[in-house]
DRENFIVEX-62307 format. One record per residue: residue in one letter; x, y, z of N, C-alpha, C, O, CB in turn. Coordinates in Angstrom, 1 decimal. Glycine has a CB too. Layout:
N
<marse A, <X, Y, Z>, <X, Y, Z>, <X, Y, Z>, <X, Y, Z>, <X, Y, Z>>,
...
# end
This chain:
124
<marse Q, <-28.6, 15.5, -59.4>, <-29.8, 16.5, -59.2>, <-29.0, 17.8, -58.4>, <-27.8, 17.8, -58.0>, <-31.4, 15.8, -58.2>>,
<marse V, <-30.2, 19.0, -58.3>, <-29.4, 19.9, -57.7>, <-30.6, 20.3, -56.4>, <-31.8, 20.1, -56.4>, <-28.9, 21.2, -58.8>>,
<marse Q, <-29.8, 20.8, -55.7>, <-30.8, 21.0, -54.4>, <-30.5, 22.4, -54.0>, <-29.5, 22.9, -53.6>, <-30.4, 20.1, -53.2>>,
<marse L, <-32.0, 22.9, -54.0>, <-32.2, 24.6, -53.7>, <-32.8, 24.6, -52.1>, <-33.7, 24.0, -51.6>, <-33.5, 25.5, -54.9>>,
<marse V, <-31.8, 25.8, -51.4>, <-32.2, 26.0, -50.1>, <-32.2, 27.7, -50.0>, <-31.3, 28.5, -50.4>, <-31.2, 25.1, -49.0>>,
<marse E, <-33.7, 28.1, -49.3>, <-33.7, 29.6, -49.1>, <-33.3, 30.1, -48.1>, <-33.1, 29.2, -47.2>, <-34.7, 30.2, -49.1>>,
<marse S, <-33.0, 31.2, -47.8>, <-32.5, 31.6, -46.7>, <-33.4, 33.2, -46.6>, <-34.2, 33.7, -47.4>, <-30.7, 31.5, -46.8>>,
<marse G, <-33.0, 33.8, -45.3>, <-33.4, 35.2, -45.4>, <-34.9, 35.4, -44.5>, <-35.0, 36.3, -43.6>, <-33.7, 35.5, -47.2>>,
<marse G, <-35.7, 34.8, -44.8>, <-37.2, 35.2, -44.5>, <-37.3, 35.1, -42.9>, <-36.8, 34.2, -42.2>, <-38.5, 34.2, -45.3>>,
<marse G, <-38.1, 36.2, -42.5>, <-38.4, 36.7, -41.2>, <-39.7, 37.6, -41.4>, <-40.3, 37.9, -42.5>, <-37.1, 37.4, -40.6>>,
<marse L, <-39.9, 38.0, -40.2>, <-40.9, 39.1, -39.7>, <-40.3, 40.4, -40.0>, <-39.3, 40.8, -39.4>, <-41.3, 38.9, -38.0>>,
<marse V, <-40.9, 41.2, -41.0>, <-40.5, 42.7, -40.8>, <-41.6, 43.5, -40.9>, <-42.7, 43.0, -41.1>, <-39.4, 43.1, -41.8>>,
<marse Q, <-41.6, 45.1, -40.7>, <-42.2, 46.0, -40.5>, <-42.7, 46.5, -41.9>, <-41.8, 46.8, -42.6>, <-41.6, 46.8, -39.7>>,
<marse A, <-44.0, 46.6, -42.4>, <-44.1, 47.4, -43.6>, <-43.3, 48.4, -43.6>, <-43.0, 49.0, -42.6>, <-45.3, 47.9, -43.7>>,
<marse G, <-42.8, 48.7, -44.8>, <-41.9, 49.5, -45.2>, <-40.6, 49.4, -45.1>, <-39.9, 50.3, -45.5>, <-42.1, 50.4, -44.9>>,
<marse G, <-40.0, 48.1, -44.5>, <-39.1, 47.7, -44.3>, <-38.4, 46.8, -45.6>, <-38.8, 46.9, -46.7>, <-39.4, 47.1, -43.2>>,
<marse S, <-37.0, 46.0, -45.1>, <-36.8, 45.2, -46.0>, <-36.4, 43.9, -45.6>, <-36.1, 43.6, -44.4>, <-36.1, 45.8, -46.9>>,
<marse L, <-36.3, 42.9, -46.6>, <-35.5, 41.9, -46.2>, <-34.8, 41.5, -47.5>, <-35.2, 41.8, -48.6>, <-36.4, 40.7, -45.5>>,
<marse R, <-33.4, 40.6, -47.1>, <-32.7, 39.8, -48.2>, <-33.0, 38.3, -48.2>, <-33.0, 37.7, -47.2>, <-31.1, 40.0, -48.1>>,
<marse L, <-33.3, 37.7, -49.4>, <-33.7, 36.5, -49.3>, <-32.6, 35.6, -50.3>, <-32.4, 36.1, -51.4>, <-35.4, 36.5, -49.7>>,
<marse S, <-32.0, 34.5, -49.9>, <-30.7, 34.0, -50.7>, <-31.3, 32.6, -51.0>, <-32.1, 32.0, -50.2>, <-29.2, 33.9, -49.7>>,
<marse C, <-30.8, 32.2, -52.3>, <-31.4, 30.8, -52.6>, <-29.6, 30.3, -52.9>, <-28.8, 30.8, -53.7>, <-32.8, 30.7, -54.3>>,
<marse A, <-29.5, 29.3, -52.3>, <-28.0, 28.6, -52.5>, <-28.4, 27.3, -53.5>, <-29.5, 26.7, -53.6>, <-27.2, 28.0, -50.8>>,
<marse A, <-27.5, 27.0, -54.1>, <-27.7, 25.7, -55.2>, <-26.2, 24.8, -54.3>, <-25.4, 25.2, -53.5>, <-27.4, 26.2, -57.6>>,
<marse S, <-26.4, 23.4, -55.0>, <-25.6, 22.7, -54.6>, <-24.4, 22.1, -55.0>, <-23.6, 21.3, -54.5>, <-26.2, 22.0, -54.3>>,
<marse R, <-24.4, 22.9, -56.6>, <-23.3, 22.2, -57.4>, <-23.1, 23.4, -58.6>, <-24.0, 24.2, -59.0>, <-23.8, 20.4, -58.0>>,
<marse R, <-21.9, 23.4, -59.0>, <-21.2, 24.4, -59.8>, <-21.7, 24.7, -61.1>, <-21.0, 25.5, -61.7>, <-20.1, 24.1, -59.9>>,
<marse T, <-22.7, 24.2, -61.6>, <-23.2, 24.1, -62.8>, <-24.6, 25.0, -62.6>, <-25.4, 25.3, -63.5>, <-23.3, 22.4, -63.3>>,
<marse F, <-24.7, 25.2, -61.4>, <-25.8, 26.3, -61.1>, <-25.7, 27.5, -61.9>, <-26.8, 28.1, -62.0>, <-25.9, 26.6, -59.7>>,
<marse N, <-24.3, 28.2, -62.5>, <-24.3, 29.2, -63.4>, <-24.6, 28.8, -64.6>, <-24.3, 29.6, -65.5>, <-23.1, 29.7, -63.5>>,
<marse M, <-25.3, 27.7, -65.1>, <-25.7, 27.5, -66.3>, <-27.4, 27.7, -66.0>, <-28.0, 27.9, -67.1>, <-25.1, 26.0, -66.8>>,
<marse Y, <-28.1, 27.6, -65.2>, <-29.1, 27.8, -64.9>, <-29.8, 29.1, -64.9>, <-29.2, 30.2, -64.5>, <-29.1, 27.2, -64.0>>,
<marse A, <-31.3, 29.2, -65.3>, <-32.1, 30.6, -64.9>, <-32.8, 30.2, -63.7>, <-33.3, 29.1, -63.5>, <-33.3, 31.1, -66.0>>,
<marse V, <-32.8, 31.5, -62.6>, <-33.4, 30.8, -61.5>, <-34.8, 32.1, -61.5>, <-34.9, 33.2, -62.0>, <-32.1, 30.7, -59.8>>,
<marse G, <-35.8, 31.4, -60.9>, <-37.2, 32.2, -61.0>, <-37.3, 32.3, -59.2>, <-36.9, 31.5, -58.3>, <-38.9, 31.0, -62.0>>,
<marse W, <-37.8, 33.4, -59.1>, <-38.6, 33.4, -57.7>, <-40.0, 33.7, -57.5>, <-40.5, 34.7, -58.0>, <-38.0, 34.2, -57.0>>,
<marse F, <-40.9, 32.5, -56.7>, <-42.0, 32.5, -56.4>, <-42.4, 32.9, -55.4>, <-41.6, 33.4, -54.6>, <-42.3, 31.7, -56.4>>,
<marse R, <-43.8, 32.9, -55.0>, <-44.5, 32.6, -53.7>, <-46.0, 32.4, -53.8>, <-46.8, 32.4, -54.8>, <-44.1, 33.7, -52.7>>,
<marse Q, <-46.3, 32.3, -52.4>, <-47.5, 31.7, -52.1>, <-47.8, 31.8, -50.8>, <-47.4, 31.3, -49.7>, <-47.4, 30.4, -52.5>>,
<marse A, <-49.0, 33.0, -51.0>, <-49.5, 33.4, -49.6>, <-51.0, 32.4, -49.5>, <-51.6, 32.0, -50.4>, <-49.7, 35.3, -49.4>>,
<marse P, <-51.2, 32.1, -47.9>, <-52.1, 30.9, -47.2>, <-53.4, 31.0, -47.9>, <-54.0, 32.0, -47.5>, <-52.4, 30.9, -45.5>>,
<marse G, <-54.1, 30.3, -48.8>, <-55.1, 30.3, -49.3>, <-54.9, 30.5, -51.0>, <-55.9, 30.3, -51.8>, <-55.8, 31.1, -48.5>>,
<marse K, <-54.0, 30.9, -51.4>, <-53.9, 31.3, -52.7>, <-53.0, 30.5, -53.6>, <-52.4, 29.5, -53.2>, <-53.6, 32.6, -52.6>>,
<marse E, <-52.7, 30.9, -54.8>, <-52.3, 30.0, -55.7>, <-50.6, 30.3, -55.6>, <-50.4, 31.2, -54.8>, <-53.1, 30.3, -57.4>>,
<marse R, <-49.6, 29.8, -56.0>, <-48.4, 30.2, -56.4>, <-48.4, 31.3, -57.4>, <-49.0, 31.4, -58.4>, <-47.8, 29.2, -56.8>>,
<marse E, <-47.5, 32.3, -56.9>, <-47.5, 33.4, -58.0>, <-46.0, 33.9, -58.4>, <-45.2, 34.2, -57.4>, <-48.4, 34.7, -57.6>>,
<marse F, <-45.7, 34.0, -59.6>, <-44.3, 34.5, -60.2>, <-44.2, 35.6, -59.4>, <-45.1, 36.2, -58.9>, <-44.4, 34.9, -61.8>>,
<marse V, <-42.7, 36.2, -59.1>, <-42.3, 37.1, -58.6>, <-41.1, 37.9, -59.6>, <-41.2, 39.0, -59.9>, <-42.0, 36.6, -57.3>>,
<marse G, <-40.2, 37.0, -59.8>, <-39.2, 37.6, -60.7>, <-38.1, 36.5, -60.9>, <-37.9, 35.6, -60.1>, <-38.6, 38.9, -60.2>>,
<marse A, <-37.4, 36.8, -62.3>, <-36.5, 35.6, -62.6>, <-35.0, 36.4, -63.2>, <-35.0, 37.6, -63.4>, <-37.3, 34.4, -63.8>>,
<marse I, <-33.9, 35.7, -63.5>, <-32.8, 35.8, -63.7>, <-32.3, 35.0, -64.7>, <-32.5, 33.8, -64.5>, <-32.3, 35.7, -62.9>>,
<marse N, <-31.7, 35.4, -65.7>, <-30.8, 34.4, -66.3>, <-29.3, 33.7, -66.1>, <-28.5, 34.2, -65.3>, <-30.8, 34.9, -67.4>>,
<marse P, <-29.1, 32.9, -66.7>, <-27.9, 32.4, -66.7>, <-27.0, 33.5, -65.9>, <-26.8, 33.5, -64.6>, <-27.4, 32.0, -68.1>>,
<marse S, <-26.4, 34.3, -66.8>, <-25.2, 35.3, -66.4>, <-25.5, 36.1, -65.4>, <-24.8, 36.4, -64.4>, <-24.8, 36.2, -67.5>>,
<marse G, <-27.2, 36.6, -65.6>, <-27.2, 37.6, -64.9>, <-27.7, 38.8, -65.3>, <-28.3, 39.6, -64.5>, <-26.2, 37.7, -64.5>>,
<marse G, <-27.3, 39.0, -66.7>, <-27.4, 40.1, -67.5>, <-28.8, 40.7, -67.7>, <-29.0, 41.9, -68.0>, <-26.8, 39.8, -68.8>>,
<marse K, <-30.0, 39.6, -67.5>, <-31.2, 39.6, -67.8>, <-32.0, 39.5, -66.9>, <-31.9, 38.5, -66.2>, <-31.3, 38.9, -68.5>>,
<marse K, <-33.0, 40.4, -66.5>, <-33.6, 40.0, -65.3>, <-35.0, 40.7, -65.5>, <-35.1, 41.7, -66.2>, <-32.6, 40.4, -64.0>>,
<marse Y, <-36.1, 40.2, -64.7>, <-37.3, 41.0, -64.6>, <-38.4, 40.5, -63.4>, <-38.4, 39.4, -62.9>, <-38.1, 41.1, -66.0>>,
<marse N, <-39.4, 41.6, -63.2>, <-39.9, 41.1, -62.1>, <-41.2, 41.3, -62.3>, <-41.5, 42.3, -63.0>, <-39.3, 41.7, -61.1>>,
<marse A, <-42.3, 40.5, -61.7>, <-43.7, 40.7, -62.0>, <-44.5, 42.3, -61.4>, <-44.4, 42.7, -60.3>, <-44.5, 39.4, -61.3>>,
<marse D, <-45.0, 42.6, -62.1>, <-45.8, 44.1, -62.1>, <-46.1, 44.5, -60.5>, <-45.8, 45.6, -60.1>, <-47.5, 44.0, -63.0>>,
<marse S, <-46.7, 43.4, -59.6>, <-46.7, 43.7, -58.0>, <-45.6, 43.8, -57.2>, <-45.7, 43.9, -56.0>, <-47.4, 42.6, -57.3>>,
<marse V, <-44.2, 43.7, -57.9>, <-43.3, 44.0, -56.7>, <-42.1, 44.8, -58.0>, <-41.0, 45.1, -57.5>, <-42.7, 42.3, -55.7>>,
<marse Q, <-42.4, 45.1, -59.2>, <-41.9, 46.0, -60.1>, <-41.4, 47.4, -59.2>, <-42.3, 48.2, -58.7>, <-43.0, 46.3, -61.3>>,
<marse G, <-39.9, 47.7, -58.9>, <-39.4, 48.7, -58.5>, <-39.2, 48.7, -57.3>, <-38.7, 49.7, -56.9>, <-39.9, 49.7, -58.7>>,
<marse R, <-39.5, 47.5, -56.2>, <-39.1, 47.3, -55.2>, <-38.5, 46.1, -54.5>, <-38.1, 46.1, -53.4>, <-40.0, 47.7, -54.7>>,
<marse F, <-38.5, 44.7, -55.6>, <-37.8, 43.8, -55.4>, <-36.7, 43.9, -56.5>, <-37.1, 44.2, -57.6>, <-38.6, 42.7, -55.2>>,
<marse L, <-35.2, 43.5, -56.1>, <-34.3, 43.3, -57.2>, <-33.6, 41.8, -56.9>, <-33.5, 41.2, -55.8>, <-33.2, 44.5, -57.2>>,
<marse I, <-33.4, 41.4, -57.9>, <-32.8, 40.1, -58.3>, <-31.1, 40.0, -58.7>, <-30.6, 40.4, -59.8>, <-33.6, 39.6, -59.5>>,
<marse S, <-30.4, 39.3, -57.7>, <-28.8, 39.5, -58.4>, <-28.4, 38.3, -58.2>, <-29.0, 37.6, -57.5>, <-27.6, 40.5, -57.8>>,
<marse R, <-27.3, 37.8, -58.8>, <-26.9, 36.7, -58.5>, <-25.2, 36.7, -58.6>, <-24.6, 37.5, -59.3>, <-27.7, 35.7, -59.4>>,
<marse D, <-24.4, 35.6, -57.8>, <-23.0, 35.8, -57.5>, <-23.0, 33.8, -58.2>, <-23.3, 32.8, -57.5>, <-22.5, 36.4, -55.4>>,
<marse N, <-22.7, 34.0, -59.4>, <-21.8, 32.7, -59.6>, <-20.8, 32.1, -59.1>, <-20.8, 30.9, -59.3>, <-21.4, 32.7, -60.3>>,
<marse T, <-19.9, 32.6, -58.6>, <-18.7, 32.2, -58.0>, <-19.1, 31.6, -56.4>, <-18.3, 31.1, -55.6>, <-17.6, 33.5, -58.0>>,
<marse K, <-20.3, 31.8, -56.2>, <-20.9, 31.3, -54.5>, <-22.1, 30.6, -55.0>, <-22.7, 30.0, -54.0>, <-21.5, 32.9, -53.3>>,
<marse N, <-22.6, 30.4, -55.9>, <-23.7, 29.6, -56.6>, <-25.4, 29.9, -55.6>, <-26.3, 29.2, -55.1>, <-23.0, 27.7, -56.5>>,
<marse T, <-25.2, 31.2, -55.8>, <-26.4, 32.1, -55.1>, <-27.1, 32.6, -56.3>, <-26.8, 32.7, -57.5>, <-25.8, 33.4, -54.0>>,
<marse V, <-28.3, 33.1, -55.5>, <-29.3, 34.2, -56.0>, <-30.1, 34.6, -55.2>, <-30.9, 33.9, -54.5>, <-30.0, 33.9, -57.2>>,
<marse D, <-30.0, 35.9, -55.1>, <-30.5, 36.6, -54.1>, <-31.8, 37.3, -54.6>, <-32.0, 37.6, -55.8>, <-29.5, 37.6, -53.5>>,
<marse L, <-32.6, 37.7, -53.4>, <-33.9, 38.5, -53.4>, <-33.8, 39.7, -52.8>, <-33.8, 39.5, -51.6>, <-35.0, 37.8, -52.8>>,
<marse Q, <-33.8, 41.0, -53.1>, <-33.8, 41.8, -52.4>, <-35.2, 42.4, -52.5>, <-35.8, 42.9, -53.4>, <-32.8, 42.6, -52.6>>,
<marse M, <-35.6, 42.3, -51.1>, <-37.0, 43.2, -50.9>, <-36.8, 44.3, -50.3>, <-36.0, 44.4, -49.4>, <-38.0, 42.7, -50.3>>,
<marse N, <-37.7, 45.5, -50.9>, <-37.7, 46.9, -50.2>, <-38.7, 47.0, -50.3>, <-39.4, 46.4, -51.1>, <-37.0, 47.9, -50.5>>,
<marse S, <-39.2, 48.4, -49.4>, <-40.4, 48.7, -49.2>, <-41.8, 48.0, -49.1>, <-42.8, 48.4, -49.7>, <-40.4, 49.2, -49.9>>,
<marse L, <-41.8, 46.9, -48.0>, <-42.4, 45.8, -48.3>, <-43.5, 45.7, -47.6>, <-43.4, 45.8, -46.4>, <-41.8, 44.8, -48.3>>,
<marse K, <-44.9, 45.5, -48.4>, <-46.3, 45.1, -47.9>, <-46.5, 44.1, -47.4>, <-45.8, 43.1, -47.4>, <-47.2, 45.0, -48.6>>,
<marse P, <-48.0, 44.5, -46.7>, <-48.3, 43.4, -45.7>, <-48.8, 42.1, -46.7>, <-48.9, 41.0, -46.3>, <-49.6, 43.9, -44.7>>,
<marse E, <-49.1, 42.7, -48.1>, <-49.7, 41.5, -48.8>, <-48.4, 40.9, -49.9>, <-48.5, 40.3, -50.9>, <-51.4, 42.0, -49.7>>,
<marse D, <-47.3, 41.3, -49.2>, <-46.1, 40.6, -49.9>, <-45.9, 39.2, -48.8>, <-45.4, 38.3, -49.4>, <-44.4, 41.8, -50.0>>,
<marse T, <-46.1, 39.1, -47.8>, <-46.6, 38.2, -46.9>, <-46.7, 37.0, -47.6>, <-47.8, 37.0, -48.3>, <-47.7, 38.5, -46.2>>,
<marse A, <-46.0, 35.9, -47.7>, <-46.0, 34.5, -48.2>, <-44.4, 34.0, -48.0>, <-43.4, 34.5, -47.7>, <-46.5, 34.4, -49.7>>,
<marse V, <-45.0, 32.3, -48.5>, <-43.9, 31.7, -48.6>, <-43.3, 31.6, -49.9>, <-43.8, 31.2, -50.9>, <-44.2, 30.6, -48.1>>,
<marse Y, <-41.6, 32.3, -49.9>, <-41.0, 32.4, -50.9>, <-40.0, 31.3, -51.4>, <-39.2, 30.8, -50.6>, <-40.4, 33.5, -50.6>>,
<marse F, <-40.0, 30.8, -52.9>, <-39.6, 29.8, -53.2>, <-38.8, 30.5, -54.4>, <-39.1, 31.5, -55.0>, <-40.6, 28.7, -53.4>>,
<marse C, <-37.6, 29.6, -54.5>, <-36.4, 29.7, -55.7>, <-36.6, 28.6, -56.4>, <-37.2, 27.7, -55.9>, <-34.8, 29.7, -55.3>>,
<marse A, <-36.2, 28.4, -57.7>, <-36.6, 27.4, -58.5>, <-35.2, 27.8, -59.5>, <-34.5, 28.7, -59.5>, <-38.4, 27.6, -59.1>>,
<marse A, <-35.2, 26.3, -60.3>, <-34.0, 26.7, -61.5>, <-34.6, 25.7, -62.6>, <-35.5, 24.9, -62.7>, <-32.0, 26.1, -61.0>>,
<marse D, <-33.7, 26.4, -63.6>, <-34.3, 26.1, -65.2>, <-33.0, 25.9, -65.8>, <-32.1, 26.7, -66.1>, <-35.3, 27.6, -66.1>>,
<marse P, <-32.8, 24.3, -66.0>, <-31.5, 24.2, -66.8>, <-31.3, 24.3, -68.2>, <-30.3, 23.9, -68.8>, <-31.0, 23.2, -66.6>>,
<marse F, <-32.5, 24.9, -68.6>, <-32.6, 25.1, -69.9>, <-33.0, 26.6, -70.5>, <-32.6, 27.1, -71.6>, <-33.6, 24.0, -70.3>>,
<marse G, <-33.7, 27.1, -69.6>, <-34.6, 28.1, -70.4>, <-33.5, 29.6, -69.8>, <-32.6, 29.7, -68.9>, <-36.8, 28.1, -69.8>>,
<marse P, <-33.9, 30.2, -70.5>, <-33.6, 31.8, -69.9>, <-34.2, 32.6, -68.5>, <-33.9, 33.7, -68.0>, <-33.9, 32.6, -71.0>>,
<marse G, <-35.3, 31.7, -68.1>, <-36.3, 32.4, -66.9>, <-37.3, 32.9, -67.7>, <-37.1, 33.7, -68.7>, <-35.5, 33.8, -65.8>>,
<marse T, <-38.6, 32.3, -67.1>, <-39.9, 32.9, -67.3>, <-40.8, 32.4, -66.1>, <-40.4, 31.7, -65.1>, <-40.5, 32.7, -68.8>>,
<marse E, <-42.0, 32.9, -66.5>, <-42.8, 33.2, -65.3>, <-43.7, 31.9, -65.0>, <-44.3, 31.8, -64.0>, <-43.8, 34.6, -65.5>>,
<marse K, <-43.7, 31.0, -65.9>, <-44.1, 29.7, -66.0>, <-43.4, 29.0, -64.8>, <-42.1, 28.9, -64.7>, <-43.8, 29.2, -67.6>>,
<marse S, <-44.4, 28.3, -63.9>, <-44.0, 27.6, -62.8>, <-43.4, 26.4, -63.5>, <-42.4, 25.8, -63.0>, <-45.1, 27.2, -61.8>>,
<marse S, <-43.9, 25.9, -64.6>, <-43.7, 24.4, -65.3>, <-42.2, 24.2, -65.8>, <-41.7, 23.1, -65.8>, <-44.9, 24.2, -66.6>>,
<marse A, <-41.7, 25.2, -66.2>, <-40.3, 25.7, -66.9>, <-39.2, 25.4, -65.9>, <-38.0, 25.3, -66.3>, <-40.3, 27.4, -67.3>>,
<marse Y, <-39.8, 25.4, -64.5>, <-38.3, 25.1, -63.7>, <-38.6, 23.7, -62.9>, <-39.6, 23.4, -62.2>, <-38.0, 26.5, -62.4>>,
<marse E, <-37.4, 23.0, -63.2>, <-37.0, 21.8, -63.0>, <-36.9, 21.1, -61.2>, <-37.2, 20.0, -60.7>, <-35.6, 22.0, -63.7>>,
<marse Y, <-36.3, 22.5, -60.7>, <-35.7, 22.3, -59.1>, <-36.3, 23.1, -58.5>, <-36.5, 24.1, -59.1>, <-34.2, 22.4, -58.7>>,
<marse W, <-36.7, 23.0, -57.0>, <-37.1, 23.9, -56.4>, <-36.9, 23.8, -54.6>, <-37.3, 22.9, -53.9>, <-38.3, 23.8, -56.9>>,
<marse G, <-36.4, 24.6, -54.3>, <-36.5, 24.9, -52.8>, <-37.7, 24.7, -52.2>, <-38.7, 24.7, -52.9>, <-36.2, 26.2, -52.4>>,
<marse R, <-37.6, 24.5, -50.6>, <-38.8, 24.5, -49.4>, <-39.1, 25.7, -49.2>, <-40.0, 25.7, -48.3>, <-38.4, 23.9, -48.1>>,
<marse G, <-38.8, 26.7, -49.5>, <-39.4, 27.8, -49.2>, <-38.8, 28.5, -48.2>, <-37.8, 28.0, -47.9>, <-40.6, 27.6, -48.9>>,
<marse T, <-39.0, 29.9, -47.5>, <-38.9, 30.6, -46.7>, <-39.9, 31.2, -46.3>, <-40.6, 31.4, -47.3>, <-38.3, 31.2, -47.0>>,
<marse Q, <-40.5, 31.6, -45.2>, <-41.7, 32.3, -44.6>, <-40.8, 34.0, -44.8>, <-39.7, 34.3, -44.6>, <-42.1, 31.7, -42.5>>,
<marse V, <-41.9, 34.8, -45.3>, <-41.5, 36.3, -45.1>, <-43.0, 37.0, -44.7>, <-44.0, 37.0, -45.5>, <-40.8, 37.1, -46.7>>,
<marse T, <-43.1, 37.5, -43.4>, <-44.1, 38.0, -43.1>, <-44.0, 39.7, -42.8>, <-43.1, 40.2, -42.2>, <-44.6, 37.2, -42.1>>,
<marse V, <-45.0, 40.4, -43.4>, <-44.7, 41.8, -43.2>, <-46.1, 42.2, -42.1>, <-47.2, 41.9, -42.3>, <-44.6, 42.8, -44.9>>,
<marse S, <-45.6, 42.9, -41.1>, <-46.7, 43.3, -40.4>, <-46.9, 45.0, -40.7>, <-46.0, 45.8, -40.9>, <-46.6, 42.9, -38.9>>,
<marse S, <-48.2, 45.2, -40.5>, <-48.8, 46.5, -40.8>, <-48.5, 47.3, -39.5>, <-48.9, 48.4, -39.4>, <-50.3, 46.3, -41.2>>,
# end
């Protein structure tokens, strides 16, 4: 099994930036697509963005397009989510997830492994 651990969450003022990291426990992580999801209190989990195994293809949800950037370093078994121009509505627990088979989709059911999440709070 693959273990995923998110880090980098915290409290930031609106307009600020945070960089989240997702670290995987095994070298085969470079064969997995990775997605980022978030869940705010009282709301359903929603898709944020995804990146394919090689890192050459990536896309974001419309709500974060132009503000969030996904990257990966397969030599370190990590995938990062750079979050810029943060808004209070970005406040949520952020999760990374790995899909051993697909290129990365917005469907949470496609991902087999999930981290426990990291809290991001954006103040106004």
